VOGU-3710 file (C-alpha; in Angstrom, 3 decimals, decimal comma):
1> msdagetrss> 76,293/102,993/107,636  76,732/106,727/107,139  75,775/108,054/103,682  76,447/111,627/102,676  76,887/110,787/99,003  73,643/112,339/97,775  74,400/115,840/99,139  76,773/116,699/96,282  76,396/116,137/92,544  78,553/113,210/91,450
11> llsarevwka> 81,020/113,302/88,594  81,602/109,568/89,126  79,101/107,293/90,860  78,953/103,560/91,436  76,055/101,524/92,787  75,927/97,891/93,937  79,255/96,844/92,424  80,069/93,145/92,842  83,252/91,245/91,975  84,457/87,716/92,741
21> fdrtqalsgv> 87,720/85,935/92,006  86,975/82,191/91,933  85,658/81,503/95,451  86,768/84,833/96,884  84,116/87,554/96,965  86,187/90,737/96,679  83,281/93,214/96,451  79,767/92,681/97,760  77,600/95,478/96,474  79,715/98,564/97,242
31> sfdlaagevh> 78,672/102,097/96,287  80,755/105,225/95,836  80,289/108,903/94,880  82,978/111,311/93,670  82,379/115,014/93,013  84,406/117,373/90,835  86,811/119,563/92,817  87,229/117,196/95,764  89,747/114,730/97,189  87,805/111,658/98,308
41> alvgangagk> 89,511/109,114/100,573  88,868/105,438/99,919  90,165/103,529/102,930  90,075/100,093/104,462  92,270/97,250/105,665  94,316/95,181/103,229  91,923/92,938/101,316  88,924/95,220/101,905  88,410/95,671/98,158  89,798/99,173/97,600
51> stfsrivsgh> 92,241/98,235/94,843  89,718/95,913/93,185  87,142/98,717/93,040  89,744/101,196/91,778  90,820/98,795/89,025  87,202/98,321/87,950  86,573/102,068/87,744  89,816/102,594/85,785  89,135/99,799/83,269  91,702/97,269/84,489
61> lacdrgdirl> 88,968/94,846/85,599  85,320/94,249/84,753  82,771/94,001/87,544  80,383/91,043/87,742  77,441/93,417/88,101  76,740/96,979/89,144  76,033/100,420/87,761  78,906/102,884/87,154  78,240/106,361/85,756  80,549/109,136/84,600
71> sgkpvqfasa> 78,913/112,575/84,354  75,569/110,790/84,664  76,129/108,425/81,727  76,548/104,638/82,211  80,080/103,398/81,469  81,653/99,972/81,299  85,281/100,047/80,202  86,776/97,082/78,361  90,327/98,289/79,021  92,380/100,884/80,864
81> reairagitm> 92,906/102,663/77,527  89,150/103,179/77,191  89,029/104,626/80,716  91,925/106,966/79,936  90,140/108,195/76,806  87,039/108,838/78,924  89,111/110,851/81,396  89,884/108,368/84,211  93,465/107,521/85,203  94,855/105,390/88,012
91> vtqetslapd> 98,198/105,811/89,762  98,935/102,280/90,970  100,738/101,232/94,127  102,776/98,649/92,201  103,914/100,746/89,255  102,888/99,746/85,719  105,971/101,177/84,033  108,472/99,877/81,469  111,897/99,459/83,143  113,891/99,500/79,904
101> lsvleniylp> 112,386/102,783/78,687  113,523/106,222/79,787  111,752/108,373/82,370  110,434/110,598/79,552  109,087/107,629/77,585  107,372/106,273/80,693  105,719/109,606/81,484  104,153/109,539/78,015  103,660/105,774/77,860  99,892/106,040/77,130
111> elgmggrlsw> 100,587/108,390/74,208  103,128/105,926/72,758  100,295/103,429/72,427  97,825/105,850/70,843  99,519/105,996/67,430  100,343/109,053/65,345  103,487/111,152/65,099  105,142/112,337/68,321  107,352/115,379/68,790  109,940/114,390/71,377
121> rrlyaraqgl> 111,090/117,985/71,693  107,540/119,030/72,608  107,130/116,095/75,007  110,458/116,892/76,663  109,408/120,519/77,213  106,047/119,410/78,636  107,769/116,927/80,951  110,156/119,605/82,213  107,138/121,768/83,011  105,531/118,911/84,926
131> leefgqgghl> 108,742/118,314/86,893  108,934/121,965/87,897  105,252/122,039/88,863  105,711/118,916/90,990  108,893/120,262/92,579  111,062/117,575/90,979  113,152/119,748/88,692  116,651/118,272/88,701  115,611/115,160/90,687  114,293/112,965/87,860
141> plrrplrdls> 116,624/112,766/84,828  114,244/112,409/81,903  116,620/110,473/79,665  117,706/107,972/82,325  116,374/104,361/82,108  113,616/103,723/84,614  115,336/100,593/85,950  118,041/102,789/87,501  115,530/104,626/89,713  114,571/103,861/93,308
151> asqrqmveil> 111,058/102,687/94,221  110,033/106,167/95,366  111,358/107,747/92,176  109,435/105,188/90,095  106,312/106,114/92,043  106,888/109,757/91,158  107,162/108,819/87,476  103,840/106,962/87,788  102,243/110,106/89,233  103,720/112,310/86,518
161> kalaldsqvi> 102,387/109,896/83,889  98,870/110,418/85,249  99,284/114,198/85,414  100,488/114,270/81,793  97,153/112,791/80,663  95,211/115,720/82,182  92,401/113,342/83,192  89,202/114,522/84,887  89,313/111,700/87,473  92,614/110,529/88,978
171> ifdeptasfs> 92,783/107,596/91,392  95,863/107,658/93,629  96,370/104,130/95,018  98,876/104,409/97,893  100,939/107,090/96,089  102,886/108,092/99,221  103,805/104,596/100,420  107,546/105,194/99,939  107,543/109,001/100,259  109,128/111,012/103,037
181> pnevdrlfdv> 107,369/114,110/104,403  108,682/116,639/101,906  107,706/114,458/98,907  104,248/114,021/100,451  103,989/117,775/100,921  104,901/118,361/97,257  102,332/115,825/96,085  99,634/117,430/98,233  100,449/120,834/96,737  99,910/119,345/93,272
191> mrllvergka> 96,676/117,641/94,390  95,338/120,942/95,731  96,203/122,587/92,423  94,356/119,858/90,524  91,295/120,293/92,743  91,337/124,036/92,100  91,171/123,175/88,389  88,050/121,098/88,974  89,643/117,634/88,895  88,153/114,831/91,002
201> lvfvshrlee> 90,698/112,814/93,001  90,349/109,474/94,764  93,006/109,021/97,452  93,653/105,472/98,673  95,964/105,467/101,697  96,639/103,737/105,001  98,259/106,820/106,561  95,640/108,438/108,767  97,470/111,752/109,104  97,464/112,130/105,315
211> ifeitdritv> 93,774/111,289/105,029  92,812/113,963/107,537  95,130/116,542/105,966  94,239/116,323/102,289  90,761/114,783/101,847  87,271/116,294/101,820  85,209/113,121/102,267  85,844/109,526/103,316  84,403/106,210/102,167  85,376/103,084/104,127
221> fregrdvara> 85,397/99,524/102,778  85,586/96,491/105,042  85,571/92,897/103,790  84,179/93,930/100,399  81,372/96,161/101,697  81,094/99,914/102,196  80,595/100,588/105,918  80,767/104,406/105,639  80,048/106,321/102,452  81,107/109,889/101,571
231> vptgdmtpte> 81,378/111,093/105,174  82,834/114,636/105,459  86,373/114,261/106,768  85,724/116,879/109,441  82,940/114,694/110,873  85,248/111,694/111,376  87,818/111,091/114,122  90,941/108,934/113,698  89,672/106,514/116,344  86,333/106,124/114,572
241> lvrlmvgrei> 88,038/105,673/111,208  90,276/102,889/112,549  87,284/101,149/114,113  85,410/101,276/110,806  88,456/99,974/108,908  89,415/97,014/111,092  86,283/96,454/113,171  88,024/97,047/116,502  89,850/99,665/118,527  93,630/99,989/118,127
251> adiyahgaap> 94,834/102,232/120,924  98,537/102,437/120,067  99,859/100,935/116,846  103,464/101,392/118,001  102,988/99,004/120,941  104,496/101,371/123,473  102,919/99,260/126,191  105,769/96,802/125,723  109,153/97,656/127,189  111,428/99,006/124,442
261> gratsaaile> 114,527/97,052/123,541  117,688/98,003/125,434  121,031/98,324/123,704  123,703/96,069/125,145  127,354/97,052/125,561  128,379/94,950/122,535  127,371/96,109/119,060  126,039/93,520/116,605  126,768/95,704/113,565  129,258/98,564/113,265
271> vehlataprv> 129,536/100,620/110,081  132,435/103,081/109,832  132,811/105,669/107,045  131,022/103,413/104,561  131,123/104,508/100,914  129,601/102,963/97,812  128,728/104,664/94,538  126,735/106,604/93,712  124,962/107,763/96,873  126,723/106,485/100,003
281> kdvsfavhag> 129,687/108,745/100,741  130,495/108,616/104,463  128,093/106,767/106,767  128,855/105,541/110,270  126,525/103,961/112,837  126,174/100,976/115,153  123,213/98,823/116,161  123,176/96,731/119,321  121,423/93,561/120,404  117,957/94,342/121,703
291> eilglaglvg> 117,838/97,699/119,921  115,621/98,971/117,118  117,636/101,514/115,155  116,124/103,674/112,419  117,899/105,082/109,379  115,932/108,195/108,455  116,324/110,665/105,628  114,780/111,867/102,412  114,477/109,951/99,151  117,910/109,719/97,528
301> agrsecvetv> 119,839/110,243/100,764  121,513/106,824/100,471  119,704/104,870/103,210  118,633/101,887/101,096  121,978/101,742/99,329  123,690/101,623/102,717  121,765/98,586/104,023  122,008/96,867/100,622  125,795/97,153/100,953  125,666/95,585/104,416
311> fglrriegga> 123,659/92,692/102,928  126,121/92,128/100,075  123,960/93,552/97,288  126,439/96,377/96,599  130,231/96,505/96,594  132,004/98,284/99,458  134,184/101,033/98,006  135,346/102,627/101,236  135,146/102,266/104,995  134,618/99,145/107,046
321> irlagkpfrp> 131,896/96,906/108,482  132,212/94,811/111,644  129,771/92,095/112,636  129,876/91,005/116,274  133,244/92,748/116,555  134,835/90,982/113,567  135,610/92,458/110,121  132,829/91,688/107,642  132,981/92,254/103,890  130,135/90,413/102,120
331> rapidavrag> 130,612/89,665/98,426  127,061/88,401/97,948  123,826/88,097/99,994  124,600/84,462/100,828  127,581/85,704/102,863  125,263/87,924/104,888  122,676/85,175/105,416  125,344/82,746/106,640  126,672/85,440/108,965  123,239/85,826/110,599
341> igfipedrrr> 121,722/88,788/108,739  118,165/88,873/107,416  116,942/91,459/104,922  113,441/92,548/103,901  113,784/94,751/100,793  111,854/97,888/99,932  110,012/96,412/96,954  108,495/93,121/98,084  107,017/92,304/94,665  110,297/92,702/92,758
351> qglvpdfsvr> 112,812/91,698/95,423  111,068/89,793/98,215  108,689/87,299/96,611  108,662/84,589/93,941  105,279/85,195/92,259  104,840/81,636/90,962  105,541/80,015/94,341  102,998/79,159/97,020  102,884/80,871/100,394  104,709/77,903/101,955
361> enlllahigr> 107,473/77,994/99,333  107,950/81,742/99,758  107,916/81,396/103,532  110,634/78,723/103,536  112,653/80,149/100,648  115,705/80,965/102,768  115,615/77,498/104,347  115,534/75,878/100,899  118,785/77,616/100,040  120,398/76,362/103,252
371> hrgfglgyer> 118,925/72,835/103,218  121,199/69,881/102,496  120,058/66,389/101,622  117,052/64,883/99,848  113,702/66,628/99,684  112,943/70,146/100,813  112,848/69,632/104,577  109,521/71,424/105,036  108,359/69,018/107,731  111,154/70,081/110,103
381> hqgdvehllg> 109,752/73,574/110,316  106,024/72,817/110,497  105,699/73,564/114,224  107,662/76,810/114,024  105,678/77,896/110,959  102,288/77,346/112,606  103,377/79,117/115,799  104,735/82,116/113,878  101,656/82,371/111,660  99,583/82,531/114,841
391> elglpprild> 101,726/85,382/116,217  101,245/87,290/112,979  97,511/86,617/112,820  97,693/84,428/109,689  95,631/81,206/109,313  97,617/78,022/108,480  95,174/77,281/105,607  96,883/79,926/103,433  100,141/77,927/103,195  99,191/76,151/99,968
401> agiltlsggm> 97,678/79,238/98,313  99,532/81,225/95,666  101,430/84,159/97,169  99,767/86,639/94,790  96,301/85,695/96,062  97,156/87,382/99,374  96,720/91,070/100,121  99,786/93,305/100,292  99,745/93,272/104,088  99,618/89,489/104,254
411> qqkivlarwi> 102,441/89,233/101,720  104,572/91,519/103,897  103,865/89,344/106,937  105,057/86,286/104,982  108,323/88,017/104,026  108,826/89,013/107,676  108,019/85,490/108,871  110,568/84,011/106,429  113,423/85,811/108,121  112,146/85,343/111,664
421> lmrpdllild> 112,232/81,587/111,029  115,935/81,939/110,162  116,576/83,459/113,629  119,103/86,086/112,443  121,198/88,133/114,858  120,438/91,240/112,779  117,224/91,879/110,877  117,225/94,726/108,312  113,882/96,041/107,078  113,627/98,566/104,236
431> eptrgvdigt> 110,200/100,317/104,258  108,638/97,472/106,315  105,033/98,762/106,259  104,864/100,245/102,773  101,303/99,907/101,489  99,911/97,932/104,447  96,910/98,830/106,585  96,955/100,086/110,153  95,985/96,713/111,633  98,851/94,952/109,849
441> rstiyamlrr> 101,237/97,728/110,835  100,251/97,270/114,473  100,977/93,521/114,210  104,356/94,092/112,537  105,419/96,720/115,102  104,469/94,453/117,998  106,449/91,592/116,443  109,530/93,790/115,962  109,409/94,837/119,604  109,154/91,206/120,687
451> laqrgmavli> 112,151/90,326/118,507  114,183/93,151/120,069  113,196/92,025/123,557  114,514/88,553/122,664  117,901/90,112/121,866  117,717/90,542/118,091  119,205/93,731/116,614  116,695/95,421/114,291  117,645/98,020/111,662  114,801/99,880/109,930
461> vssdfeevlg> 114,897/102,146/106,884  111,686/104,145/106,555  110,450/107,254/104,769  107,561/107,482/107,247  108,957/109,768/109,942  106,027/108,975/112,275  106,954/105,308/111,964  110,644/105,944/112,640  109,856/107,900/115,801  107,146/105,488/116,929
471> icdrvvvisd> 108,987/102,172/116,648  112,721/102,990/116,876  114,738/103,450/120,065  117,348/105,557/118,288  117,544/107,334/114,933  120,537/107,886/112,648  119,766/110,621/110,119  121,385/110,360/106,680  121,562/113,338/104,333  123,397/113,523/101,011
481> gadvtsipsr> 125,082/110,168/101,593  126,492/110,953/105,045  125,279/110,489/108,613  124,206/113,770/110,214  123,289/112,759/113,750  122,544/109,794/115,987  119,832/110,676/118,488  117,365/108,856/120,789  113,908/109,029/119,234  112,430/110,462/122,447
491> yldveklamf> 114,261/113,737/121,743  112,726/114,116/118,273  109,463/114,957/116,569  108,631/114,929/112,857  109,570/118,593/112,365  113,013/118,328/113,970  113,707/115,046/112,179  112,826/116,685/108,844  115,176/119,598/109,567  118,059/117,252/110,404
501> aaprssadat> 117,322/115,289/107,225  117,272/118,341/104,945  119,754/117,790/102,097  122,354/120,480/101,634  121,088/120,947/98,061  117,739/122,023/99,520  119,246/124,071/102,351  121,712/126,030/100,221  119,850/129,304/100,783  119,954/128,896/104,569
511> hhvlerlvha> 123,610/127,900/104,369  124,270/130,978/102,228  122,718/133,182/104,932  125,159/131,685/107,455  128,048/132,340/105,050  127,010/135,985/104,667  126,808/136,424/108,435  130,248/134,921/109,038  131,716/137,041/106,229  130,153/140,247/107,562
521> ypgaaywifv> 130,792/139,608/111,262  133,646/137,107/111,902  132,225/134,726/114,451  129,945/131,675/114,371  126,563/131,494/112,611  124,153/128,593/112,959  120,621/127,283/112,425  119,180/125,870/115,653  115,935/124,886/117,317  115,357/125,336/121,053
531> egdrlycfdl> 112,789/123,258/122,902  112,559/122,850/126,655  116,064/122,587/128,054  117,659/121,299/124,852  119,186/122,810/121,703  119,204/121,104/118,274  121,793/122,271/115,750  121,007/121,692/112,057  123,835/123,721/110,484  126,841/125,734/111,683
541> lsaeadpglg> 129,616/127,829/110,134  132,455/129,543/111,932  135,332/131,876/111,113  137,408/129,796/113,546  138,241/126,098/113,383  136,717/125,561/116,827  134,118/128,158/117,813  133,882/126,685/121,308  130,103/126,917/121,469  129,529/123,569/123,130
551> fargtfprie> 127,579/122,318/120,130  128,110/121,487/116,447  126,016/120,471/113,477  124,003/117,357/114,326  124,298/117,708/118,110  121,500/118,215/120,649  123,012/119,321/124,012  121,208/120,717/127,014  121,194/124,494/127,213  123,441/124,540/130,296
561> qtmipqallq> 126,028/122,455/128,413  126,500/125,178/125,792  128,603/128,330/126,011  125,622/130,601/125,233  123,043/129,687/127,926  121,929/133,287/128,564  121,119/133,908/124,928  119,232/130,622/124,680  117,205/131,354/127,791  116,475/135,004/127,001
571> raasfaaead> 116,061/134,810/123,201  115,918/138,605/123,214  115,679/141,026/120,292  119,163/142,351/121,075  122,577/140,768/121,670  122,839/138,805/124,908  126,114/138,754/126,847  127,575/135,643/128,451  129,798/135,515/131,531  132,921/135,092/129,371
581> grqtllvpir> 132,074/138,109/127,193  130,568/136,349/124,158  127,730/138,208/122,460  124,855/136,318/120,787  121,811/137,337/118,744  119,069/134,872/117,813  116,729/135,718/114,908  113,505/133,645/114,847  112,489/132,150/111,487  109,192/130,708/110,317
591> ghrghdlgyv> 107,977/128,915/107,218  105,444/130,435/104,846  102,739/128,343/106,562  103,683/129,755/109,943  105,759/126,779/111,116  108,290/127,532/113,839  111,667/126,665/112,306  113,870/127,819/115,165  116,545/130,494/114,955  119,445/131,696/112,898
601> gltlapgrat> 122,067/132,679/115,473  125,233/134,783/115,424  127,821/134,537/118,212  130,806/136,905/118,429  133,959/136,279/120,429  134,708/138,342/123,583  135,952/141,846/122,812  134,389/142,126/119,345  132,114/145,082/118,668  128,465/144,100/118,314
611> pdpeqvrriv> 126,664/145,307/115,174  123,191/146,797/115,044  120,745/143,878/115,557  118,576/145,261/112,740  121,485/144,921/110,301  121,853/141,251/111,250  118,130/140,674/110,920  118,116/142,247/107,470  120,808/139,788/106,324  118,864/136,851/107,758
621> laepgraeda> 115,551/137,901/106,258  116,849/139,563/103,093  115,422/138,872/99,646  116,262/136,872/97,629  116,759/133,664/99,588  114,900/134,514/102,784  116,211/132,275/105,520  112,798/131,210/106,782  111,617/130,141/103,316  114,882/128,336/102,663
631> amraag> 114,657/126,552/106,001  111,077/125,589/105,309  112,045/124,090/101,939  114,897/122,214/103,564  112,612/120,829/106,254  110,019/119,747/103,702
//
């Protein structure tokens, strides 16, 4: 075991911490060191003991034995309130918020329990400041009831609640599980600011790319023991970290070794111009048998609302749905289940599980609803259950255990197994690997590929862009309640996917630059990215109804298929002429971190006088609203 914990003075230290739940030994003598001004990763597979340790440190649980010190003094908290008063706060994966209270009341929930007179005007002003600092100004209505928010928005409220306490130690337990890249980026900016102020942060996450981006040191738990303690992040490789977490090598979690599913000529599900209040405005897509299709976009884009409508959880207000070529208008989820649709919701604890039921009862829940006759009919499915548990790496002995005794990853496998047993024609998964470890993710991805190879249509909603690109054959991007593009995943990377997903509310400045160009020089202005022999168009405006460029917003043609191939090949500092007389100038743009964000282009029709290229560049790069900064914000 590596141990670098003694090289830095510890703000928080723990030695030989033990904890058991009945016969289950959750922690077996783990140790941990956290220094002020650092982000310390606490990682491990589901069930490794990370959350148990975090809950002990934050006062939610008491350890059986062990020594915990804060600023060198022994502490043993009898409650979370005591820990908060001492300066330790935990941001939980499953939010501990009050659904019937407003966002503002939830942010200051700990203060509501402290007694004394509160000034709501002062609290409102403080909350507005927090929202602006976190980059959420205008995204979280403070007076709105929490129950109306999505899972990712509730997670943001949980984070803001911790920030409002101004604690010295903040434990982030899977805070980015339902975040898309731009929300993650905003959170990391806040975490860096907190570190600059001397705060000590514990970051619990299963996303390796996040661990290596934001953390200073890493401690790894496996099966209740620490197998690596306070190792500098720069001294660890992703391969080594995975091996420490799961005890074995995982070469490719996306199971690319298996042949990807192939779309057949017949579509299982067709959605045309779907609309449902408040977020789905105009969405169209199709998913075929044997295909894994991803719905990608940012939080609030309308992805979850779209699939909930398909499953009968929301009322269709516009457009049409066809299932296997026939009109389909579900009034309730039972209609969807009977039609051959399975659905794994985003929030498994609130929507996917019955907490008081056993594993077996949760696993066969859908069958219970369909069963006719005396008894429950469990015995009919025993063989299928045991076979499926084996495929998912779950021991049959867990069937009679309570569902809440399982780790989050095992719970997610049970929800997945429930619908696989129903043999649906279409399986919809909303955030299928939220809060599960890399080993479980690998198992789930492999199972989804096997299901697609057997002819099942699979539709995935995910905020993890790496996941979307890794597991899906094709991606439909949704932005501001409408579909933007449908594109094979092999043509995308995270950066291009983020730029397609940018909401118009975030890309207004870039759009305004295009408007100014078209107003100043009647032609076509656009935001594009060029890679290899292909162009990707994220936005386009034209003085003419049809600019005849060979591309439009959301398209990704080959360079030779466009009407401006010379400009795209040359990418010169001056206007490039095409064979038909068109003139095009491409102005490169970059984000404030140096990211290549493509080009803002201007194309003029044949015969029009070309302006000075420097004048065009000044419009593109003018202050305020520089195009590259606006594009960077849009891309997250």
